[in-house]
Each structure stands twice: as structure tokens, then as C-alpha cells.
C-alpha positions as CSV (number, residue, x, y, z in Angstrom):
1,M,-29.5,-7.7,7.6
2,H,-28.6,-9.8,4.5
3,N,-28.6,-13.5,3.7
4,S,-25.0,-14.5,4.3
5,K,-22.7,-14.2,1.3
6,K,-19.3,-15.7,0.3
7,I,-16.5,-13.6,-1.1
8,I,-12.9,-14.4,-2.2
9,L,-10.2,-11.7,-1.8
10,C,-7.2,-12.4,-4.0
11,G,-3.7,-10.9,-4.0
12,G,-0.8,-9.9,-1.8
13,G,3.0,-9.7,-1.8
14,T,3.2,-6.4,0.0
15,G,1.4,-4.6,2.8
16,G,0.0,-2.3,0.2
17,H,-2.0,-5.2,-1.2
18,I,-2.7,-7.1,2.0
19,F,-4.1,-4.4,4.3
20,P,-6.7,-3.2,1.8
21,M,-7.8,-6.8,1.5
22,L,-8.1,-7.1,5.2
23,A,-10.0,-3.8,5.5
24,I,-12.6,-5.2,3.0
25,A,-12.7,-8.6,4.8
26,E,-13.4,-6.9,8.2
27,E,-16.1,-4.7,6.7
28,F,-17.7,-7.8,5.0
29,R,-17.7,-9.7,8.3
30,K,-18.9,-6.7,10.3
31,L,-22.1,-6.5,8.1
32,D,-23.0,-10.1,9.0
33,K,-20.8,-12.5,11.1
34,N,-22.1,-15.4,9.0
35,N,-20.6,-14.0,5.8
36,K,-17.8,-16.2,4.6
37,V,-14.5,-14.7,3.5
38,L,-11.6,-16.7,1.8
39,F,-8.2,-15.2,0.9
40,V,-6.1,-16.5,-2.0
41,G,-2.4,-15.4,-2.1
42,S,1.0,-16.6,-3.3
43,S,2.3,-19.5,-1.3
44,D,5.7,-18.0,-0.5
45,R,4.7,-14.4,0.2
46,M,3.9,-12.4,3.4
47,E,0.1,-12.8,3.1
48,M,0.5,-16.5,4.2
49,D,1.7,-15.2,7.6
50,I,-0.3,-12.1,8.1
51,V,-3.9,-13.1,7.0
52,P,-4.2,-16.1,9.5
53,K,-3.4,-13.6,12.4
54,Y,-6.7,-11.9,11.6
55,N,-8.6,-15.2,11.7
56,F,-9.3,-15.6,8.0
57,P,-8.5,-18.7,6.0
58,I,-6.1,-18.5,3.0
59,Y,-5.1,-20.7,0.1
60,G,-1.6,-20.2,-1.5
61,L,-1.0,-20.5,-5.2
62,W,2.5,-21.6,-6.5
63,I,3.1,-18.5,-8.6
64,S,5.7,-15.8,-9.0
65,G,6.4,-12.8,-11.3
66,V,8.5,-12.8,-14.4
67,K,11.5,-10.6,-14.6
68,R,11.1,-8.2,-17.5
69,S,14.8,-7.8,-18.4
70,P,15.8,-9.2,-21.8
71,F,16.0,-13.0,-22.0
72,I,19.6,-13.2,-23.2
73,L,20.8,-10.8,-20.4
74,N,19.1,-13.1,-17.8
75,I,21.3,-16.0,-19.1
76,I,24.5,-13.9,-19.3
77,F,24.3,-12.1,-15.9
78,L,22.0,-14.2,-13.8
79,G,22.9,-17.7,-15.0
80,L,21.0,-20.9,-15.2
81,P,19.1,-20.7,-11.8
82,F,17.5,-17.5,-13.0
83,L,16.6,-19.0,-16.4
84,L,15.1,-22.0,-14.7
85,K,13.0,-19.8,-12.5
86,N,11.5,-18.0,-15.5
87,L,11.2,-21.3,-17.4
88,S,9.2,-22.7,-14.5
89,L,6.6,-19.9,-14.9
90,P,4.4,-21.8,-17.4
91,L,4.4,-24.8,-15.0
92,K,3.5,-22.5,-12.1
93,I,0.6,-20.9,-14.1
94,F,-0.7,-24.3,-15.1
95,F,-0.8,-25.5,-11.4
96,S,-2.2,-22.1,-10.3
97,V,-5.0,-22.4,-12.8
98,I,-5.8,-26.0,-11.7
99,K,-5.8,-25.0,-8.0
100,S,-7.9,-21.9,-8.8
101,I,-10.6,-24.1,-10.5
102,Y,-10.6,-26.3,-7.4
103,I,-11.0,-23.4,-5.0
104,L,-13.8,-21.8,-7.0
105,A,-15.6,-25.1,-7.4
106,T,-15.5,-26.0,-3.7
107,F,-16.1,-22.5,-2.2
108,R,-18.5,-21.2,-4.9
109,P,-18.2,-17.5,-4.0
110,D,-20.8,-14.9,-4.7
111,F,-18.1,-12.4,-5.6
112,V,-14.3,-12.4,-6.3
113,I,-12.2,-9.3,-6.0
114,G,-8.4,-9.0,-6.9
115,F,-6.1,-6.6,-5.3
116,G,-2.9,-7.1,-7.3
117,G,0.1,-9.3,-6.6
118,Y,1.2,-12.4,-8.5
119,S,-1.8,-14.6,-7.5
120,S,-4.3,-12.1,-8.8
121,G,-3.7,-12.7,-12.5
122,P,-4.4,-16.4,-12.9
123,F,-7.1,-16.5,-10.3
124,L,-9.1,-13.6,-11.7
125,L,-8.8,-15.0,-15.3
126,V,-10.2,-18.4,-14.1
127,S,-12.9,-16.7,-12.0
128,S,-14.2,-14.6,-14.9
129,F,-13.9,-17.5,-17.4
130,F,-16.3,-19.5,-15.2
131,N,-18.6,-16.4,-15.0
132,F,-18.2,-15.7,-11.3
133,K,-18.9,-12.0,-10.6
134,T,-15.3,-10.6,-10.6
135,A,-13.8,-7.2,-9.9
136,I,-10.3,-5.6,-9.8
137,Q,-9.4,-3.1,-7.0
138,E,-7.0,-0.8,-8.9
139,Q,-5.0,1.1,-6.3
140,N,-2.8,3.2,-8.5
141,S,-3.4,6.3,-10.6
142,Y,-2.3,4.3,-13.6
143,P,-2.9,0.6,-14.1
144,G,-0.1,-1.9,-14.5
145,L,0.2,-4.5,-17.2
146,T,-1.7,-7.3,-15.4
147,N,-4.7,-5.1,-14.6
148,K,-4.8,-3.8,-18.2
149,I,-5.0,-7.5,-19.4
150,L,-7.5,-8.5,-16.7
151,S,-9.8,-5.5,-17.4
152,K,-10.7,-7.0,-20.8
153,K,-12.1,-10.1,-18.9
154,V,-13.5,-8.5,-15.7
155,K,-16.7,-6.4,-15.6
156,Y,-16.2,-4.3,-12.4
157,I,-13.3,-2.1,-11.3
158,F,-13.0,-0.3,-8.0
159,S,-10.6,2.7,-8.3
160,A,-9.0,5.5,-6.2
161,Y,-8.3,8.1,-8.9
162,D,-10.6,10.0,-11.2
163,N,-8.6,9.4,-14.4
164,I,-9.0,5.6,-14.2
165,T,-12.5,5.9,-15.5
166,K,-11.4,7.0,-19.0
167,L,-8.7,4.2,-19.1
168,F,-11.2,1.5,-18.5
169,I,-14.0,2.5,-20.9
170,H,-15.4,-1.1,-21.3
171,N,-15.8,-1.7,-17.5
172,K,-18.2,-0.5,-14.8
173,V,-15.8,1.7,-12.7
174,F,-16.7,2.7,-9.1
175,N,-14.3,5.4,-7.9
176,Y,-14.6,5.1,-4.1
177,G,-10.9,5.4,-3.0
178,N,-8.6,2.8,-1.6
179,P,-9.7,0.8,1.4
180,I,-7.3,1.5,4.4
181,R,-6.8,0.1,7.9
182,D,-8.7,1.8,10.8
183,L,-6.7,4.9,11.9
184,N,-9.0,6.0,14.7
185,S,-7.1,5.8,17.9
186,D,-9.4,4.1,20.3
187,S,-7.1,4.4,23.3
188,D,-6.6,7.2,25.8
189,Q,-2.8,6.8,25.2
190,D,-0.9,10.0,24.9
191,P,1.0,9.8,21.6
192,Y,3.8,12.1,22.9
193,K,4.4,9.8,25.9
194,Y,4.1,6.7,23.8
195,F,7.0,7.8,21.6
196,G,8.9,9.8,24.2
197,L,8.4,13.1,22.4
198,D,8.7,16.6,23.7
199,K,5.2,18.2,23.4
200,S,6.6,21.7,23.0
201,K,8.5,20.8,19.8
202,K,7.2,20.4,16.2
203,T,7.5,16.8,15.0
204,I,8.3,15.2,11.6
205,L,7.4,11.6,10.8
206,V,9.7,9.9,8.4
207,L,8.5,6.7,6.7
208,G,10.3,4.6,4.1
209,G,7.8,1.7,4.1
210,S,7.9,-1.5,6.3
211,L,11.2,-2.7,4.9
212,G,12.8,0.8,4.8
213,A,14.2,3.1,2.1
214,K,18.0,3.5,1.7
215,S,17.9,7.0,0.3
216,I,15.5,8.3,2.9
217,N,17.7,6.9,5.7
218,E,20.8,8.4,4.1
219,G,18.9,11.7,4.0
220,I,18.7,11.6,7.8
221,L,22.2,10.2,8.4
222,N,23.9,12.9,6.4
223,N,22.0,15.7,8.2
224,I,22.4,14.5,11.8
225,S,24.1,17.7,13.0
226,L,21.4,19.8,11.4
227,I,18.7,17.8,13.2
228,K,20.5,17.9,16.5
229,E,20.9,21.7,16.4
230,S,17.3,22.3,15.3
231,S,14.2,23.0,17.4
232,Y,12.4,20.1,15.7
233,Q,12.1,16.3,16.5
234,L,11.8,13.3,14.2
235,I,10.1,9.9,14.5
236,W,12.2,7.9,12.1
237,Q,11.0,4.5,10.9
238,T,14.2,3.0,9.4
239,G,12.6,-0.2,8.2
240,K,13.6,-3.7,9.5
241,L,16.5,-4.1,6.9
242,Y,18.4,-1.0,8.2
243,Y,17.5,-0.7,11.9
244,D,20.4,-2.8,13.4
245,E,23.1,-1.0,11.4
246,I,21.6,2.5,12.3
247,K,21.3,1.6,16.0
248,L,25.0,0.7,16.1
249,K,25.8,4.4,15.3
250,K,24.4,5.3,18.8
251,F,23.0,8.7,18.0
252,D,22.6,10.2,21.4
253,N,20.0,12.8,20.7
254,E,16.5,13.6,22.1
255,N,15.5,15.1,18.7
256,L,15.6,11.6,17.1
257,I,13.2,8.7,18.0
258,I,14.4,5.7,16.0
259,K,12.0,2.7,15.3
260,D,12.4,-0.3,13.0
261,F,8.7,-0.5,12.5
262,I,5.8,1.5,13.9
263,D,2.9,-0.7,15.1
264,R,0.8,2.2,16.4
265,M,0.6,4.3,13.2
266,D,-2.6,6.0,14.6
267,L,-0.5,7.5,17.5
268,A,2.4,8.4,15.2
269,Y,0.0,10.4,12.9
270,N,-1.6,12.1,15.9
271,A,1.8,13.4,17.2
272,T,3.0,14.6,13.8
273,D,3.1,18.0,12.1
274,I,4.8,17.1,8.8
275,I,5.1,13.6,7.2
276,I,7.8,12.4,4.8
277,S,6.9,9.2,3.0
278,R,7.3,7.0,-0.1
279,A,4.4,7.3,-2.5
280,G,2.8,3.8,-2.6
281,A,-0.9,3.9,-3.4
282,I,-2.1,2.7,-0.1
283,A,0.3,5.0,1.9
284,I,-1.1,8.0,-0.1
285,S,-4.7,7.0,0.6
286,E,-3.9,6.9,4.3
287,L,-2.0,10.1,4.2
288,C,-5.0,11.9,2.5
289,V,-7.2,10.8,5.3
290,V,-4.7,11.9,7.9
291,S,-4.3,15.3,6.1
292,K,-1.0,16.5,7.5
293,P,1.5,18.5,5.4
294,L,3.2,16.0,3.2
295,I,6.6,15.5,1.4
296,L,6.5,12.5,-1.0
297,I,9.6,10.7,-2.3
298,P,8.6,8.2,-5.0
299,S,10.7,5.0,-5.1
300,P,12.5,4.7,-8.4
301,N,12.6,0.8,-8.0
302,V,8.9,0.2,-8.7
303,V,7.4,-1.6,-11.8
304,D,5.8,0.9,-14.2
305,D,7.1,3.8,-12.0
306,H,3.7,3.8,-10.2
307,Q,4.9,5.9,-7.3
308,T,5.9,8.9,-9.4
309,K,2.5,8.8,-11.1
310,N,0.7,8.6,-7.7
311,A,2.8,11.4,-6.3
312,N,2.2,13.6,-9.3
313,A,-1.6,13.1,-8.9
314,I,-1.3,14.6,-5.4
315,L,1.2,17.3,-6.5
316,E,-1.1,18.6,-9.2
317,K,-3.8,19.3,-6.6
318,G,-1.3,21.0,-4.3
319,G,-1.4,18.3,-1.6
320,C,2.4,17.7,-1.3
321,I,5.9,18.7,-2.1
322,L,7.7,16.1,-4.3
323,I,11.4,15.3,-3.9
324,K,13.2,13.1,-6.4
325,D,14.9,10.1,-4.9
326,S,18.3,11.3,-6.2
327,D,17.9,14.7,-4.4
328,V,16.9,13.3,-1.0
329,E,20.3,13.2,0.7
330,K,20.9,16.9,-0.1
331,N,17.5,18.4,0.2
332,M,15.0,16.3,2.3
333,I,15.7,17.7,5.8
334,K,16.2,21.3,4.6
335,I,12.9,21.3,2.6
336,A,11.1,19.8,5.7
337,F,12.5,22.5,8.0
338,D,11.7,25.3,5.5
339,L,8.1,24.1,5.2
340,F,7.5,24.9,8.9
341,E,8.2,28.5,8.0
342,N,5.5,28.5,5.3
343,K,2.3,28.3,7.4
344,S,0.0,29.1,4.4
345,Q,1.4,26.3,2.3
346,M,1.0,23.9,5.3
347,E,-2.7,24.9,5.7
348,S,-3.5,24.6,2.0
349,M,-1.9,21.1,1.8
350,K,-4.1,20.0,4.7
351,T,-7.2,21.3,2.9
352,E,-6.3,19.7,-0.5
353,L,-5.4,16.3,1.1
354,G,-8.7,16.4,3.0
355,K,-10.6,16.9,-0.3
356,M,-8.9,13.9,-1.8
357,S,-9.5,11.6,1.1
358,S,-11.9,8.7,1.1
359,P,-12.2,7.6,4.7
360,N,-15.3,5.4,4.0
361,A,-13.9,3.5,0.9
362,S,-14.2,0.0,2.5
363,E,-17.9,0.6,3.4
364,K,-18.7,1.9,0.0
365,I,-17.0,-1.0,-1.8
366,V,-18.7,-3.6,0.3
367,K,-22.1,-2.0,-0.1
368,K,-21.6,-2.0,-3.9
369,I,-20.6,-5.6,-3.8
370,F,-23.8,-6.5,-2.0
371,E,-25.8,-4.5,-4.6
372,I,-24.1,-6.4,-7.5
373,I,-24.6,-9.8,-5.8
374,S,-28.3,-9.0,-5.2
């Protein structure tokens, strides 16, 4: 179909950066199995474990973030090791730049695209400096500091929100949505049987991200009796950090299916009537495609408060109910149960989420990359 091409995908640190990269890589390889894909990540982050499992090569840069708290407070509260960590940053940047030059010189990509994460910054700066065709994939409804700086050097931006276009006036912006993993269930597996659910009951899926969310878990723990007495059932992803502690409590109740991590998200989405989730950019992109009534709880512990901005973008269109993190323990379960009584709100949420969904984002991005290369 095309002459084979070479692409570098750069970024990582969290699933929210890694899975979109993999979605683009799979699409790129699907178009032509001779296309060459190379990943660049941070040498001590989760991408170094995850990417090789999908049979893609990856280089790691020795790079980390800088803590933004005031310099003097770092010394007083966090001591010398913390200071040395931040002092080593110029050294890390220097070595990352040298390694980036080496990777670009030996691989000679036709296109470079950065997805966020510590490795993205130095690698994209070097790539654009040497005039490689370079792009940013901006996942959030409002760009972070690194992408604001990079946008002055990089020509192309792939975005997921309408408002990004006016924030990047000097770039070519393609608003195709965020690339997400394939959610089409290809098996004949019954999702109710898979999770041990009662088909006659309405189901709520509770997600706090792969590591878990303390406040969301507390929101369930403090409402156990309400859940037991209700006619509803919950699939609860506690996150790996909290699972063992929660299992020790031995909740003997058929209304509560407790998992540390859900591998078969396609089946979980199929079985669910209402979803409660954090508001990471990629999670939201998936949830728009799934189009089930949605309660979003933005994490307060995120740089630049991205999750609140993402959730507000959905709230403004009527696609979700938003609960503040501090109100979760008191209100989360009650609000979810009340939503079942409001059929018209549930239907309108589904409609609005469907309008905001971009199920073919990966295809569109890869197609545009080929156009730019050609």
C-alpha cells in the first residue's frame, strides 16, 4: 500500500501515555508490516516493561521530572537526597540529549511523535532541532508546561479537544481525538459469567486507575451497608496498592465484585449500566466511546489540575456528573443510586458522550502522518 516508513513514538510514565502510543504503533504496523516502529521512554518507568510485551523495541533515556515546590523547602523538608536528585537534572538532560541525537542519527525516522512523560521533552526538542518531522499528541483539554514550550518548536499537534486549536495558533492542529486501545470484545464470553454477576441486577463499574484511588475506595468502604441492602451490584477495581488490605476485610456480599485490576475492560464495560471513574484524558476518551452514564471524580493530585479541566469539558456538554474528591465518601454511592431513578438524564448522557467520542482516532492520526511524510 505504501513504501515502508519509520516512526518514533516517545513518552510514557503512566498507562495514559503508553496505551495511546501502542494504539498508534499497532495501527502503523497494520498498514504495512514492513513499517518500522521505535519507542523512546524513561529508563526507569513502566513503559520499559510494557512495550516489549507488544513486540516493539524501546530505548530508555535517563530522565526524570523536576519537583515544582520551592527550592528552599526541598532542602528543609526533603533533605540532601532530594536536592541531589534535582541537582542531577541538568546532567540527566545532557545525557538524554546525547542519546536522543544517537537514536535519531541511527534510526533516521520519517516522523517523530511525542505523547507526554519525562522523555518527551528532550527528545522532541532534539528531533525538531535537527528538522525531523515532529508532532505532539496533546491528550488533555489544556496543555501542560512541557507541551506549551515544545509547541514553539514543533509544527504539528494532534489533539482531542476543540479548544486546543486556539491555544496553539502557530501550529497545524488536527483534532482527531485520543487514540485508545481496542474495546471491541472479540470473544463469545458472557461478561456476566466472567465477573460472576447477577444478570437481573443493574451494575456499577468503579474505577480508580490502575494503581487505585484512596478516596474512591473510601467512598465504597464507608457505604458497605447501603450497597449490601440495595438491589444494585458493583464491579470494584481497587487498584493494586489497596487490594490486599481491602480483601482482608472479607466482605461477604454478592453485590460486590472486588478486583485489583481488570484485564478484560471490554467485558467490564459491556456488563455495566453506570461508570464511576477518575478523569484522566485517556480514560475519558475511552468512556466517550463506551457511552455509558458517567460519574467523574477528578484526582486533586495531578500537575496543572488536568483532570478537573478534562471533566469540566465533559460536564459542560452534559456528558457526566462531577463529584469533587473531598465529597466522595459522603456522596458517591448515593449519587450513583439516585442516577438509576433518572432515566432521562441517563439517556441524554449516553447521547452526549457518543457525540464526543472519536472511535477512529488512531486510524485518522496514522493516515495524517502518512500524508505529512509523503
